[in-house]
N, C-alpha and C positions, 0 to 999 in steps of 0.2 A: 390564431390565438391573438388577443389584443396585446399590443406592446405596453410593458409597465412604463409609467411615468418617468421612473427613475432612470430608465435605459435610453430615453429620448435625447438626442443632442440638445444643447442649450436652445437654439432658436425654434426647433420643432416643438419645445415645451411651451414657448411663447405662443406659437400659432395654435397649439392645442387648447391653450387656456383661453384664447380669444373669445370664442363663442359663448361659452359657459358665463364668462365675465359680463359679456354684452347683455345676456339675458338677465343675469343677476341684478345688474345695474339699470336695466330697462333703458338702455341707450337706443336712440331712433336712427334716423338716416345717417349713412356714413357720408362724411364731407370731404374726405381725403386725408392723405398722409401728411403730417406736418414736416417731417424731415425723413430722408431715406440716407443711411449711412452704413458703415461696416459693423456697427455695434449690435450685439445680439438682443434687439428690443424692437418694439413697435411703438409708434407714436402717432396716433390717429385722432381725428377730429370728429365728433359726432354731435347731432341734435339730441336733446334730452326729451325722451318720451313721456307722456302723462303717467302720472304714478310712479315715476322714478324715485329712488331714494336719495338722488343727488340733485333734485329740483332746486335746491337752495344754492347751487353753484351757478345758476343761470341757464339760459336756453341752449347754450352751446359748451361743450366741454372738450377737454384734451384728455384721452386715455393713453397712459403710458404703462407697458408691461416689460419687465425685465425678466429673463430666464434664470434668475437666481434669487436667493433670499437669506436673510431679510436686507432690506435697503433702508438706509437711515434718511433718505431724501425727504419722505413724507413726513416722519416725526420731526425732523429739524425744521422744515419749513412751517409746520403748523405751529411750532414753538415760536419761531420768529413772528408770526402773524400775531400770536397772542401778545408778544412784545411790541405790537404796534408797528412792526416793520411793513413795508409795501411789498408783499408777496401774494400771489394768487391764492384764494380759497381752495381747499382741496380735502379730499378724503383719500385713505389709502388702506391697503390690506395685503393679504397673501393668499395664493391659490395655486395648487398643483405644482408646488416647488417654485413658484414665480412670485415676484414683488410687483405690485401694481398701485398706481395712483390716478386719480380723476382730478383734474384741476380746471377751474373755470377758464373759459376762453376770454382773453381781454383784448380790446382794440388798442394796440400799442404800435409805435413806430420805432424802427431800428435807430441805433445811435448814429449820429453824423459826427465824424471827426475831421471834417474839412475845416473846421474852425477852432477857436480856443475853447469849445465846448467840451473837449477832451479834459481840460484841467478841471472844469466843473464838475465832471462826472468823478474824477479822482477825489475831489473835495467831498462829494456826496458819499462815496463808498467808504472814505475814511471815516467820516462823521458817524455812519451807523455801524461801523465794524465793532465798536466796543459793545454794542447790543448782540451783534451776530455771534461774537466770540466768547460771550458771558457763559460760564460753566453751568452744566446741568447733569448732575451725576446720574439721574434716571436715564438720559438719553445716550450716555457714553457707550454702553454695550452695542448699540446699533450703529455706532460710527466706525468707519474702516481706519485703522492707523495710517498715518500719511506715508510713512516709510514703506509699508508694504505695497501700497499702490505705486508710489512714485519711483522708487529705486528700479524696479524692472523697466518701467517706461524710460527711466534716464539711461539705462544701459542700452536699450533698443535705439535711442536717439544717438548715443555715442558711437554705436555700431554703424548707423546710417552715415554719420558724418565720416567715419573712417573709410567706408566704402566710397565716399565721395572725394576722398583725397585729403581730408583734414587729419592732422595728427594732434591728438589730445594727450597731455600728460597723464600717465597712468594713475597718479595720486589724486587726480581730480574726482574720481569716483569715491574715495574714502571721505573727502572733503563734502562732497554732495551728500553722501549717506549720513554723515554726522550732522549735517545741517538739517536734513529731513527728520532725524530722530531726536534732535536736542530740544531743550527749553521745556516749559510748562505747558503740556498739550492742552488745547481748546477745541471747541467745535469750529470747524471751518466750512466755508461754502466748497472750496476745493476746487472749482472750474470757473472762476470769475472770467468772462469773456464777453465781448459785445453781443454774441449770439445768444447769451443766457440772461439778457436784460432788454429792456426797452423803456420808452417813455410814453406816458399817457398824453392825451390832448392838453391837459392842464400842467404838464411838465413833471409829473411825479416819476420817479425812477423805479421800475418794477423789476425785482430779481427773482428768478426761477432756475430750476435745473440744477440745484445744489448737488454736488457729488458726496456731500455729507462725510468728510474726512475728520481726522482727529489728530492734531499736531501743533507746531509752533504758530502762534497767531500772526507772525510776520509773513506766513506763507501766502495768504490771499493777496497782500500787497505786492509781494515779490512776483507772484504769477501774473497778476494784472499788468505790472509794469513791463515784464518781459514780453508778454503777447502784444501789448499795445504800442509800446514805446517806439517812436520813429523820429529821426532827424532832430530838430530842434527840442522836441519834447521825447528824448530818447528814454530808455529804461531807467538810468540813474536819475534822470530829472524827475521822472514820474514818482519814482520811490522816494525821493527827496520831498517832493510835493506831498506825498501821502503822509510821511513822517511829520510834517509840519502841522498836520491835523490830528493824527492818532499817534499816541506815544507807544512806540514798539520796544520790546524789551532787548537788551544787549546780547542775550544768548537764546538761540543762535543769532550770530550777527545778521541783520537783515540783508546787508549787502552780500554776504556769502550765499544766502537763500536766493537773492536775486540772480547771483552768478550761476548757481545750479539751475535755476529755471531758465536762464538765458541759453545754456547748453541744451536743455531738453527742447526749448522752443526752436533753436537752430536745427537740432535733429529732426523734429517734427516737420520742418519746412522741407528738409531734404527728403524725407520719406514721401511727403505729398508730391514733390517735384518728380521724384523718381517714378512714382505710380503714374503720373501724367504722361511722362516721357514714353513709358512702357505702353500706355494705351494708345499713344499717337503712332507708335511703331515707327518713330524716327531714328535714323541711324546716326544723325549728327548728335554730339554731345550737347547737353543742356548747359548753358553758362553758369558758373558760380555767382550766387546773388549777393549783392553788397548788404543786404539785410542780414544774412547768415554771417557774414564777416564781421559786422557791426556787434552782433550778438556775442560772437566768441571773443571779440576784443574786450567787451565788458566783463565777460568771465574770467578772462586771463588777469583783470586787474584785481580780483578778489579771491580767486582760488588759488591761493599760494601756500 
């Protein structure tokens, strides 16, 4: 007896949906996986066959399929493109309890932060954020509340830090939760990181892979600053630079959101470190990184 779609594990649903989607969209030769990670999704690159309904996206496309629905990524990025932001052209839909989108493949280069280009990227991101965060009532139902996504991740990060010997004050969780839920919620990218953007040959900054969240607009600035800040251009300096371009509201305090994100980023690095240590089967302890300590020092200054 054939197994019902609703009984399939999440990733099995993705795999089951792939062939029908490829046929429906008339995608041609498979060119490889764009990224392979632990997330229940596929991200594949294809040639576009003659007669495909997505020929307007160009000769090559990226197909992304998630094992849940609905996802706000497609609608949000389509809205941004309509507002003249530099995001890839795309189409999206749902099939077999999966969300999918097909976007044009662009020839872009990764960001290079070995120079002061980092500050230029902050300026560019802050300058377009007013457009990214502009409200759209019709879109709100397809966006995930920020606290629903971030609070469980924050708890997992805090647990990872605790296992590594860091002691976090118990009240930090309530401070972080309040920051994630406060303010006048707006559409958010939700996952700003160098991996989710790139530059074209003519220097245009292209943004993609939005998590499509709904929460305080300071979050994107806080997340970017916590993830990318290092040394002379640390998290606090980057957030200050961002705020010099985009006016962020006082509630929730952008610095408190930054602090919450610094804890999450520190914990995420510990999770990655522990997985790497486990895979290497090394019996020697992995040293505590200065980056994690720096992030927690930032957090301690604002989570009071």
